[in-house]
C-alpha positions in Angstrom: 88.2 112.2 79.3 91.7 112.1 77.8 94.8 111.5 80.0 96.3 115.0 79.4 92.9 116.6 80.2 92.6 114.7 83.5 96.2 115.6 84.4 95.5 119.3 83.6 92.3 119.4 85.5 94.1 118.0 88.6 97.0 120.5 88.3 94.8 123.5 87.7 92.4 122.6 90.5 95.2 122.6 93.1 97.0 125.6 91.6 93.7 127.4 92.1 93.9 126.3 95.7 97.2 128.0 96.2 99.6 125.2 95.1 102.7 125.7 92.9 103.2 123.2 90.1 106.6 121.4 90.2 108.0 119.0 87.6 108.4 115.3 87.8 111.8 114.3 89.3 114.1 111.6 88.0 113.2 107.9 88.4 116.5 107.5 90.2 116.4 109.2 93.6 119.1 111.8 93.9 121.4 111.4 97.0 118.9 109.0 98.6 120.0 105.4 98.8 117.0 104.3 100.8 115.4 103.0 97.7 116.5 102.0 94.1 113.7 104.0 92.4 111.4 106.9 93.0 108.4 104.9 94.1 106.3 108.0 95.1 106.4 111.7 94.9 107.7 112.0 98.4 111.3 110.9 97.6 112.4 114.2 95.9 110.7 116.1 98.7 112.2 114.2 101.7 114.3 117.2 103.0 111.2 119.5 102.9 109.0 117.0 104.7 111.7 117.1 107.5 111.4 120.9 107.7 113.7 122.4 105.2 112.0 125.3 103.3 111.0 124.5 99.7 111.7 127.4 97.2 108.2 127.0 95.7 106.4 127.4 99.0 104.4 125.2 101.3 101.8 124.0 98.8 102.9 122.0 95.8 101.3 119.9 93.1 102.9 117.6 90.5 102.6 114.4 88.4 105.5 112.1 89.3 106.7 109.2 87.2 107.2 106.2 89.6 108.6 102.7 89.5 107.5 100.0 91.9 108.7 96.4 91.6 107.2 94.9 94.8 104.0 94.0 92.9 105.7 92.6 89.8 103.9 89.2 90.2 100.6 91.1 90.2 101.4 92.8 86.9 99.0 91.4 84.3 95.9 91.8 86.4 93.5 94.8 85.9 95.3 97.4 88.0 98.9 96.8 88.8 101.8 98.5 86.9 105.5 98.6 87.3 105.8 102.2 86.0 102.9 104.6 86.7 102.2 108.3 87.0 101.2 109.6 90.4 99.4 113.0 90.6 100.1 114.5 94.0 99.3 117.5 96.1 101.5 118.5 99.0 101.3 120.5 102.2 104.6 121.2 103.9 103.6 122.3 107.3 100.5 124.1 106.0 97.0 122.5 105.9 96.4 119.1 107.3 93.7 116.4 107.5 90.5 118.4 107.1 91.5 120.6 104.1 93.2 117.6 102.4 90.1 115.4 102.6 87.8 118.2 101.6 89.8 119.0 98.5 90.1 115.3 97.5 86.3 114.8 97.9 85.6 118.0 96.0 87.8 117.1 93.1 86.5 113.6 92.7 82.8 114.4 93.1 82.4 118.0 91.8 85.2 118.2 89.2 85.4 114.6 87.9 81.7 113.9 88.5 82.2 110.6 90.4 79.1 109.4 92.2 79.9 109.6 96.0 77.9 106.4 96.5 80.7 104.7 94.5 83.4 105.8 96.9 84.7 104.1 100.0 87.5 105.2 102.4 89.8 103.6 104.9 91.6 105.0 108.1 94.3 103.9 110.5 93.1 101.6 113.3 95.9 102.6 115.6 98.7 100.7 117.4 101.5 101.2 119.9 103.1 103.8 117.7 100.1 106.0 116.8 96.5 106.4 117.9 93.3 105.3 116.1 92.5 108.0 113.5 89.0 109.0 114.6 89.6 112.6 113.4 89.9 111.4 109.8 86.7 109.3 110.0 84.9 112.3 111.6 85.9 114.5 108.6 84.7 111.9 106.1 81.4 111.6 107.9 81.0 115.4 107.8 81.4 115.1 104.0 78.5 112.7 103.8 80.4 109.4 103.7 78.2 106.5 105.0 79.3 104.3 107.9 79.3 101.2 105.7 81.7 102.9 103.3 84.3 103.6 106.0 86.8 100.9 107.1 89.5 100.8 109.8 92.7 98.9 109.0 96.2 98.5 110.6 99.7 99.5 109.5 99.8 97.0 106.7 97.0 98.8 104.9 96.8 102.4 106.3 100.3 103.6 107.1 102.7 105.0 104.5 106.4 105.1 104.8 109.1 105.5 105.4 110.3 104.8 101.8 113.5 103.2 103.1 114.6 102.1 106.6 114.2 105.6 108.1 112.4 108.8 107.3 109.1 110.6 107.2 105.9 108.5 107.5 102.4 108.5 109.0 98.8 107.2 108.9 96.8 107.6 105.7 93.3 107.5 104.4 92.8 105.7 101.1 90.0 106.4 98.7 88.5 103.5 96.7 86.2 103.3 93.7 83.5 100.7 94.2 82.8 98.5 91.1 79.1 98.0 91.7 79.0 95.4 89.0 81.0 93.0 91.2 79.1 91.5 94.1 80.5 91.4 97.6 82.8 88.4 98.1 81.6 87.9 101.7 79.9 89.7 104.5 83.3 91.1 105.5 84.0 92.3 102.0 86.1 95.5 102.0 89.0 97.3 100.4 91.5 95.0 102.1 90.2 91.7 100.7 91.5 92.5 97.1 88.5 90.7 95.5 88.3 93.3 92.7 85.2 95.1 93.9 87.3 98.0 95.4 90.0 99.8 93.4 92.3 102.2 95.2 92.6 105.5 93.4 93.9 108.0 96.0 96.0 107.9 99.1 96.2 110.9 101.5 99.1 110.4 103.8 99.3 112.5 107.0 103.0 112.6 107.5 103.6 113.6 111.1 106.2 111.1 112.2 109.8 110.3 111.5 111.0 106.7 111.9 114.5 106.6 113.4 117.2 104.0 112.8 116.3 102.6 116.3 112.8 101.9 115.0 111.2 104.7 117.0 108.4 106.9 115.7 109.0 110.5 116.6 106.8 113.5 115.8 108.1 115.7 113.0 108.5 119.4 113.7 105.8 120.0 111.1 102.6 118.2 110.0 102.7 117.4 106.2 100.2 116.1 103.7 101.4 113.8 100.9 98.8 112.5 98.5 98.9 110.3 95.4 96.1 109.9 92.8 97.0 107.3 90.2 96.6 108.7 86.7 96.2 105.4 85.0 93.7 104.0 87.5 91.6 107.2 87.7 91.4 107.3 83.9 90.2 103.7 84.0 87.4 104.6 86.4 86.3 107.7 84.4 86.3 105.8 81.1 84.3 102.9 82.7 86.8 100.3 81.2 87.9 97.0 82.8 91.6 97.6 83.2 94.4 100.1 83.1 95.7 98.3 80.0 92.6 99.3 78.1 93.3 103.0 78.5 95.0 105.2 75.9 98.3 104.6 77.7 98.5 101.1 76.4 96.3 100.7 73.3 99.1 101.6 70.9 101.6 99.2 72.6 99.0 96.4 72.6 98.4 97.1 68.9 102.2 96.7 68.2 102.2 93.3 70.0 99.2 92.1 68.0 100.8 93.2 64.7 104.2 91.5 65.6 102.7 88.3 67.0 99.7 87.8 64.7 97.7 87.1 67.8 94.8 88.9 69.4 95.1 90.6 72.8 91.8 88.9 74.0 93.4 85.5 73.5 96.6 86.1 75.5 95.6 88.9 77.9 98.2 88.3 80.7 101.1 87.8 78.3 100.2 91.0 76.3 99.9 93.0 79.5 103.2 91.9 81.0 105.0 92.7 77.7 103.4 96.1 77.5 104.0 97.0 81.2 107.6 95.8 81.3 108.6 97.5 78.0 107.0 100.8 79.1 108.9 100.6 82.4 112.2 99.6 80.8 112.0 102.5 78.3 111.3 105.0 81.1 114.3 103.7 83.1 116.6 103.7 80.1 115.2 107.1 79.0 115.9 108.8 82.4 118.7 111.4 82.2 120.7 109.5 84.8 121.6 106.9 82.2 120.9 103.6 84.0 122.0 100.5 81.9 121.2 96.8 82.4 123.6 95.2 84.9 123.8 92.8 87.8 123.5 95.5 90.5 120.8 97.8 91.9 118.7 99.6 89.3 120.5 97.9 86.5 119.5 94.5 87.8 115.8 95.5 88.0 116.1 96.8 84.4 117.7 93.6 83.2 115.0 91.6 84.8 112.2 93.6 83.1 113.9 93.3 79.7 114.5 89.6 80.0 111.1 88.9 81.3 109.7 90.8 78.3 111.7 88.6 76.0 110.5 85.4 77.6 106.8 86.4 77.4 107.4 87.4 73.7 108.8 84.0 73.1 105.7 82.5 74.7 103.7 84.2 72.0 106.0 82.8 69.3 107.8 86.2 68.8 111.5 87.0 68.5 112.9 89.9 70.5 113.2 92.3 67.5 109.7 93.7 67.8 110.7 95.0 71.2 112.4 97.9 69.4 109.2 98.8 67.6 107.4 98.8 71.0 110.1 101.0 72.5 109.8 103.5 69.6 106.0 103.6 70.2 106.5 104.3 74.0 109.0 107.2 73.1 106.5 108.6 70.5 103.5 108.4 72.8 105.1 109.8 76.0 107.9 112.2 74.9 105.4 115.2 74.8 105.1 114.9 78.6 108.5 113.4 79.2 111.0 115.0 76.7 113.9 113.0 78.2 112.7 109.9 76.3 113.2 111.5 72.9 116.5 113.0 74.1 117.8 109.6 75.1 116.2 107.5 72.4 119.4 106.3 70.8 120.6 105.1 74.2 117.3 103.3 74.8 117.4 101.4 71.5 121.1 100.6 71.9 120.8 99.1 75.4 117.7 97.1 74.5 119.5 95.5 71.5 122.6 94.8 73.6 120.6 93.2 76.4 118.5 91.1 74.0 121.7 89.7 72.4 123.3 89.0 75.7 120.2 87.2 77.0 120.0 85.1 73.8 123.4 83.7 74.6 122.6 83.2 78.3 119.3 81.6 77.3 121.1 79.2 75.0 123.5 78.2 77.8 120.6 77.7 80.2 118.7 75.6 77.7 121.8 73.4 77.2 122.1 72.9 81.0 118.4 72.2 81.2 118.8 69.5 78.5 121.6 67.9 80.5 119.5 67.9 83.6 116.5 66.4 81.8 118.6 63.9 79.8 118.1 60.4 80.8 115.4 61.2 83.3 112.4 58.9 83.2 109.0 60.3 82.5 107.3 61.1 85.8 110.7 62.0 87.2 111.3 65.3 89.0 113.9 68.1 88.5 115.3 68.9 92.0 114.5 72.3 93.5 118.3 72.9 93.7 118.7 72.4 90.0 115.7 74.7 89.2 117.1 77.3 91.6 120.5 77.1 89.9 118.8 77.8 86.5 117.2 80.8 88.1 120.3 82.3 89.7 122.7 81.5 86.9 120.6 82.1 83.8 117.6 84.0 84.9 115.2 81.1 84.2 112.0 81.8 86.1 110.4 78.7 87.7 107.6 78.6 85.1 110.1 78.3 82.3 111.8 75.3 83.9 108.4 73.7 84.6 107.4 74.4 81.0 110.5 72.8 79.5 110.3 69.8 81.9 106.6 69.3 81.1 107.4 68.9 77.5 109.2 65.7 78.4 106.6 64.6 81.0 108.9 65.5 83.9 107.9 67.4 87.0 109.8 70.0 89.1 110.2 70.2 92.9 108.7 73.7 93.1 108.2 73.4 96.9 112.0 73.2 97.4 112.6 75.9 94.8 110.3 78.2 96.7 112.1 77.5 100.0 115.5 78.4 98.3 113.9 81.4 96.6 112.5 82.8 99.9 115.8 82.3 101.7 117.6 84.1 98.8 115.1 87.0 99.1 115.6 87.2 102.9 119.4 87.4 102.5 119.0 90.0 99.7 116.6 92.1 101.8 118.8 91.9 104.9 121.7 93.1 102.7 119.6 95.9 101.3 118.5 97.1 104.7 122.2 97.6 105.6 123.1 99.0 102.2 120.4 101.5 102.0 120.7 103.1 105.4 121.1 106.8 105.5 120.6 109.2 102.6 118.6 112.4 102.4 115.8 111.0 104.6 117.9 111.1 107.7 119.9 114.3 107.0 122.6 113.3 109.4 125.8 115.2 110.0 127.8 112.8 107.9 125.4 112.8 104.9 125.3 116.6 105.0 129.1 116.8 104.8 129.1 114.3 101.9 126.4 116.2 100.1 128.4 119.4 100.1 131.5 117.5 99.1 129.8 116.4 95.9 129.6 120.1 94.9 133.3 120.5 95.5 134.0 117.3 93.6 131.9 118.3 90.6 133.7 121.7 90.4 137.1 120.1 90.7 136.3 117.6 87.9 135.3 120.4 85.6 138.5 122.3 86.4 140.7 119.2 85.7 138.8 117.5 82.9 137.0 120.4 81.2 133.7 122.3 81.3 131.8 119.6 79.5 131.9 117.4 82.6 128.5 117.3 84.3 126.9 115.3 87.1 124.9 112.3 85.9 123.7 111.2 89.3 124.9 110.6 92.9 124.2 108.3 95.8 125.1 109.1 99.4 125.1 106.9 102.5 126.4 107.8 105.9 129.8 106.2 105.0 130.6 107.5 101.5 129.5 109.4 98.4 129.1 108.0 94.9 129.3 110.6 92.1 128.5 109.8 88.4 129.7 112.2 85.8 129.9 112.5 82.0 133.3 111.5 80.7 134.4 109.0 78.1 137.6 107.5 79.5 139.3 106.3 82.6 140.9 109.1 84.6 144.7 109.0 85.1 146.3 108.9 88.5 147.6 112.4 88.1 144.1 113.7 87.3 142.6 111.9 90.3 145.3 113.3 92.5 144.7 116.8 91.2 140.9 116.6 91.8 141.5 115.3 95.3 143.9 118.2 96.0 141.5 120.8 94.7 138.7 119.5 96.9 140.9 119.5 100.0 142.1 123.0 99.3 138.5 124.2 99.2 137.8 122.4 102.5 140.9 123.9 104.2 140.0 127.3 103.0 137.0 127.3 105.3 134.6 128.9 102.7 131.1 129.9 103.8 128.3 128.0 102.0 125.7 130.5 101.0 122.1 129.5 100.1 119.9 131.9 98.1 116.4 131.5 96.6 116.0 132.9 93.1 114.2 132.4 89.9 115.5 129.7 87.5 116.3 132.4 85.0 118.5 134.2 87.6 120.3 131.0 88.5 121.1 130.4 84.8 122.4 133.9 84.4 124.8 133.1 87.3 125.9 130.0 85.3 124.7 127.8 88.2 125.4 124.2 87.6 122.1 122.3 87.6 121.5 118.5 87.4 118.6 117.8 85.1 117.4 121.3 84.9 113.8 120.6 83.6 112.9 119.2 87.0 113.0 122.6 88.7 110.2 124.9 89.4 110.2 128.7 88.8 111.9 129.3 92.2 115.1 127.4 93.1 117.7 127.2 95.8 121.3 128.0 94.7 124.2 127.1 96.9 127.4 129.1 96.3 130.8 128.1 97.7 133.0 131.1 97.2 134.4 131.1 93.6 134.6 127.3 93.6 131.0 126.2 93.0 127.6 127.6 92.2 124.9 124.9 92.0 121.1 124.5 92.1 120.3 122.0 94.8 117.8 120.9 97.4 120.3 120.5 100.2 121.2 119.7 103.0 124.6 121.3 103.3 127.2 122.4 105.8 127.5 126.1 106.5 131.3 126.1 106.0 133.5 123.8 104.0 135.9 123.4 107.0 133.2 121.2 108.6 133.8 118.5 106.0 137.2 117.8 107.5 139.0 116.2 104.5 138.3 114.3 101.3 139.7 111.1 99.9 138.9 109.4 96.5 138.6 105.6 97.0 137.7 104.4 93.5 137.2 105.6 90.0 135.4 103.3 87.6 133.0 103.0 84.6 129.3 103.4 85.4 127.8 103.1 81.9 128.6 104.2 78.3 130.2 107.7 78.5 129.7 107.9 82.3 132.4 107.4 85.0 131.9 107.0 88.7 133.9 108.2 91.7 133.5 106.8 95.2 134.9 109.0 98.0 134.9 109.5 101.8 135.2 112.6 104.0 136.3 113.3 107.6 139.1 114.7 109.7 141.4 111.7 109.1 141.6 112.7 105.4 142.6 116.3 106.2 
C-alpha cells in the first residue's frame, strides 16, 4: 500500500463516521509556549479540548506533521523519527472510549487487513490521580482481544499529556503490532520492555483531565478522544519491512546519500538513517511558513543541532556538507505535493542550510584547534578531562563521541563519566528554566493570556496601518506575562513608528469595542478580507473575530469580549527575528492605560 493511499483510507474512513477533515497545522505552535514544536495533533486543538466550540464540529480527522526531539538518541533504530506524520481522529465532547476503540479495531482489522492475533493493547493501571482503567480493558475483551494480549501499565507508559506544564491530559490505550518473527525476550515480555517484538502504532487518549499549575488533575467539563496513528510506522507494518527507513518516505533520500558517499546503506545503516532523519526534519522546520532559522535559542537551537549533527555524520562517511543541498531538494520534491509550504519556502530552506554549514565549518575548525591543544603533549593512555570534553560540547557543539574519536586517534581516553555528570546537570538546569519559561499559553486560557491574545489582533492591525498592508503575522508566542509577535518587515522600526503603533492599540482599547465572534465558511471570511495566518491550515468552517472597524481576523481564540478588558498596551522591545521578519514583545494591563 502506498503512503498516500493509506492516508486517504484513514481520512475517508473517519469522514464516513461523521468526522470533518482538517488540515495539518504549523510545526510551530501558535500562541502556545508550553512546547517548542507541535509534537502531536492536540496542540492546535487545545482550546477545543478545554471546551471551546470548534467551527468544524465535534468530530475531526487529520494528518498532522510533528517534531519530537526527546527520542533523538533513539533515531537510527528501526522505528524512531524526529519528524513524523500522525494521523488522528478526534471527539470533542462527543463519543468516548467504546466508540473510539471499536473504530480503531475496525479500521486496523477490516480496512487494513491486519490479523487481530498480531495486535496487543495496553491500559492505564491507575494511581492517586485516576482509577485503574477496567472499562477500556472490558471494551477490548468484547472485541475479542485475548487476556495475554492485554497489559496494564502506569503513568509512564499509559498516560498522555499535558504537552507542557499544564493542560488537557488523560489515560490512554496503546495498540501494538506484534512481530511474531521475534521471540519473547523473557516470561515478562510485553510492550514496555522495548525489545523490538512490539511496535506501537496507535495511541487512543481519553482526555478527561486538566492538569493545573499546582499539579492537580481536575476533570474537564467534557470528555474528549485524541488518537494518533503513526503514518510511517503503520506503512512499515503493512509493507512487512524491517524499519520506517525502508519505506517510500526514505528510499529516495537514502539513494542520495549512497550516490554522494559512494557507500552502501547496508554497510553504515545507523549513519545513513540519522542523516536521512535529521535532514528531513530540518527541511520541514525550515519550510514551515513561520520562518524559523538556526539560532542559539528555542526552535532555532533544535534546528541548528539537527543540521550540525547531520554534517558530523556526513563527515563520518567521508562526505562534505554540499550533498546536504541535494538531499534537501529531494525532500522538497517528494513531500511538497502534501505539504506545499516546502516548495513555497524552498529558497529559504537552501539559503539557511548553506549559511549554517559554513558557520559550522568555522566553529568546527576552532573546536578542532582547541582539541589539538588539549591533546598536545598528552601521553598515550592519558585522559581528556570531563570538564574539557564538556567545554568542547557547550562551546563548539562537539558531541562526546566526536571528542572520543579524536582522542582515540592518538591513543588517549576521555573521562566520559564526568562528562555525563556535567551533561545531566546542564540538562536539569535547562529543563528547570524551560518549566518556568513555558508556563501559560493557550492550554491554560487564563485571563491574562486571553487579554494578550486579543491584543495581538490589535497590534497586527496597527502595524498594517503604520507600515503598510503587506505586513502580515508570521507567528506569535504568548505567556501569562507578555506577548511576542513576529511580522513580515525588512527593516528596524523607527521610534516614531513604534510610538504610533502603541498609540493606535491603546486607542482601540480605550474605545471599549465589542469583540464579535462569528462562524462562517472560509470563502465568506476571505470576502470580508479577514486576516488569516497561514490560510491553508483552516477547514471549510472558520471562526472570525471582528473588533469594530479595527480588525477582522480568522482565529481559534480565546478572546476578551470587549477591548476595554485589556486595560492598556506597552511595547517593550522591537528586534529582528529572522531574514525579513521582525519581532515585537509587549505587555498589557491597567498600569499601561
